[in-house]
C-alpha positions in Angstrom: 5.4 -9.4 -18.8 6.6 -7.9 -15.5 6.5 -4.2 -14.7 9.5 -2.1 -13.5 6.9 -0.1 -11.6 4.3 -1.9 -9.5 0.7 -0.6 -9.7 -1.3 -0.7 -6.5 -5.0 -0.4 -7.2 -6.3 1.8 -4.4 -9.1 -0.2 -2.7 -9.4 -2.3 -5.8 -10.5 0.6 -8.0 -9.9 0.3 -11.7 -11.0 3.6 -13.4 -11.6 5.8 -10.4 -13.4 5.6 -7.0 -16.8 4.1 -6.8 -19.3 2.1 -4.7 -17.6 -1.2 -5.4 -14.3 -0.2 -3.8 -12.9 -2.6 -1.2 -15.2 -5.4 -2.4 -14.2 -8.9 -3.4 -15.4 -8.3 -7.0 -13.3 -5.1 -7.5 -10.2 -6.5 -5.8 -10.5 -9.7 -8.0 -10.8 -7.6 -11.1 -7.7 -5.6 -10.2 -5.7 -8.7 -9.4 -6.8 -10.3 -12.7 -5.3 -7.2 -14.5 -1.9 -8.1 -12.9 -1.9 -5.2 -10.4 -1.3 -5.2 -6.7 -3.8 -4.0 -4.1 -3.9 -1.3 -1.4 -6.8 -2.0 1.0 -7.8 -1.4 4.6 -7.8 -3.9 7.5 -9.9 -3.6 10.6 -10.7 -5.9 13.5 -14.3 -6.1 14.9 -15.2 -6.5 18.5 -15.3 -10.3 18.5 -11.8 -10.4 17.1 -12.4 -11.2 13.5 -10.5 -9.2 10.8 -12.4 -7.5 8.0 -11.7 -5.2 5.0 -13.2 -1.7 5.1 -11.8 1.9 5.2 -14.5 3.0 7.7 -16.1 1.1 10.6 -18.6 -1.2 9.0 -22.1 -2.0 10.4 -21.9 -5.5 8.9 -18.2 -6.5 9.3 -19.0 -10.2 8.6 -19.9 -9.2 5.0 -16.3 -7.9 4.5 -14.5 -10.8 6.2 -10.8 -10.7 5.6 -10.8 -14.5 5.2 -12.4 -14.3 1.8 -10.0 -11.6 0.7 -7.0 -13.6 1.9 -8.3 -16.6 -0.1 -8.4 -14.4 -3.1 -4.9 -13.0 -2.5 -3.5 -16.6 -2.4 -4.8 -17.1 -5.9 -2.4 -14.3 -7.1 0.7 -15.1 -5.1 3.0 -12.7 -6.9 0.7 -9.7 -6.3 1.8 -7.1 -3.7 -0.8 -6.4 -1.1 -0.5 -3.2 0.9 -2.6 -3.4 4.1 -3.5 -0.1 5.7 -3.9 -0.9 9.4 -6.8 1.0 10.9 -6.3 -0.1 14.6 -3.5 -0.9 16.9 -3.4 -3.1 19.9 -3.8 -6.5 18.3 -0.5 -7.0 16.7 0.1 -10.5 17.9 -3.3 -11.6 16.7 -2.7 -9.9 13.4 0.6 -11.6 12.8 -0.9 -15.0 13.8 -3.8 -14.3 11.4 -1.7 -13.4 8.4 0.4 -16.6 9.0 -2.7 -18.7 9.3 -4.0 -17.3 6.1 -0.7 -17.9 4.4 -0.4 -14.3 3.1 2.2 -12.9 5.5 5.0 -13.1 2.8 2.8 -11.3 0.3 1.7 -8.3 2.3 3.3 -5.2 3.7 1.7 -3.2 6.6 1.6 0.5 6.7 0.1 3.8 8.0 0.6 2.7 11.6 2.1 6.2 12.3 -1.4 7.8 11.8 -2.8 5.9 14.8 0.1 5.4 17.2 1.5 7.7 19.9 5.1 7.1 19.1 6.1 6.9 15.4 7.6 3.5 14.6 6.5 1.8 17.9 4.0 -0.5 16.2 6.4 -1.5 13.5 9.1 -2.3 16.1 6.5 -4.4 18.0 5.4 -6.3 14.9 9.1 -7.0 14.1 9.6 -8.7 17.5 6.6 -10.9 16.6 7.8 -11.8 13.1 11.3 -11.5 11.6 10.4 -10.9 8.0 6.9 -9.5 7.5 7.3 -6.3 5.5 6.6 -3.0 7.2 6.4 0.5 5.8 7.3 3.9 7.3 5.6 7.0 6.1 7.3 10.1 4.6 5.1 13.2 4.0 4.8 16.9 4.2 3.1 16.7 7.6 6.1 16.5 9.8 7.3 13.1 8.6 10.7 13.7 7.0 12.9 11.2 5.2 15.3 11.0 8.1 12.7 10.0 10.6 11.4 7.2 8.4 14.9 5.9 7.9 15.3 5.7 11.6 12.5 3.1 11.7 14.9 0.3 11.0 12.2 -2.4 11.0 10.6 -0.7 8.0 12.0 -1.9 4.6 9.3 -0.1 2.7 8.7 3.7 2.5 5.2 5.1 1.8 5.4 8.5 0.2 2.4 10.8 0.8 2.1 14.3 -0.7 -0.8 15.8 1.2 -0.6 19.6 0.8 2.3 20.0 -1.6 4.1 18.0 -4.3 7.2 18.1 -2.2 9.0 14.8 -3.2 12.1 15.2 -5.4 14.3 12.9 -7.3 16.9 13.3 -4.6 14.4 12.2 -1.9 13.7 9.0 -3.8 17.4 8.4 -4.4 18.1 8.9 -0.7 15.5 6.3 0.2 16.6 3.9 -2.4 20.3 4.3 -1.5 19.3 3.4 2.1 17.9 0.1 0.7 14.2 0.9 1.0 11.5 0.0 -1.4 9.5 3.1 -2.3 5.8 3.3 -3.0 4.3 6.7 -3.9 0.7 7.9 -3.5 -0.9 9.3 -6.6 -2.0 12.9 -6.4 -5.7 12.3 -6.9 -5.9 10.4 -3.6 -5.2 13.7 -1.9 -7.7 15.7 -4.0 -5.2 17.2 -6.5 -6.9 18.1 -9.8 -6.8 15.3 -12.5 -4.7 17.4 -14.8 -1.7 17.1 -12.4 -1.8 13.3 -12.1 -0.1 12.1 -15.4 2.9 14.5 -14.9 3.4 13.3 -11.4 3.2 9.7 -12.5 6.0 10.4 -15.0 8.1 12.0 -12.3 7.8 9.0 -10.1 8.5 6.6 -12.9 11.5 8.5 -14.1 12.9 8.7 -10.5 12.6 5.0 -10.1 9.9 4.5 -7.4 9.1 0.9 -7.0 5.3 1.4 -7.1 2.5 3.9 -7.4 -0.9 3.6 -5.5 -3.7 5.1 -7.6 -7.5 5.1 -8.1 -6.7 4.9 -11.9 -4.6 1.8 -12.4 -5.9 1.2 -15.9 -4.6 4.6 -17.1 -1.3 4.2 -15.2 -0.9 0.7 -16.8 -1.3 2.3 -20.3 1.3 4.9 -19.5 3.8 2.3 -18.4 3.3 0.5 -21.6 3.7 3.7 -23.6 6.9 4.5 -21.7 8.3 1.0 -22.2 8.4 0.2 -18.5 7.8 -3.4 -19.1 10.3 -6.2 -19.2 10.3 -9.9 -20.0 9.0 -12.0 -17.1 
């Protein structure tokens, strides 16, 4: 079965955040459930890439090589890579090509760490013609129009930090512009759990392409209940 709405397991979490997030075992478990993955990519001082939200004291233990090998075992899974540093775009593109995952991933959140919004995406586009790139839309001075101006970004990452601002019309505008839309689930920004299911229903009803959540198992159950499955 294939879902209308893609589930991205935030850092490989299954039923909420925990100490196993961003580990090979948690990511494997999420992939085996048929979900995509949102995870964090860093580069250590000797140039090797590793998976971790924060700077890690033992980056070799989180080597991105092992994660990429795992991703290749699930070639239809969407992998959202949150870039935690800029300045090594050429090395990043070469690495993703070498690991044979460049057609499986999309890169996002560059706006949080760059001086000029869209600059990193534009640079990466000059290095590779088809790797998927995302632009952010949020309630922190990141409007829809600005994201759509980043022409190299075929994906939109919708964040609701301080207010549940996104509307059906916003999603329609993004979709009408030909963008793929991924929405961040409220719990990732510390909204109370009681608000999460209703927001999922909003996003599903409005036709977002995917939802990133710490609770993919519960979202999966909702999608089944709502009939958002189709024959593969």
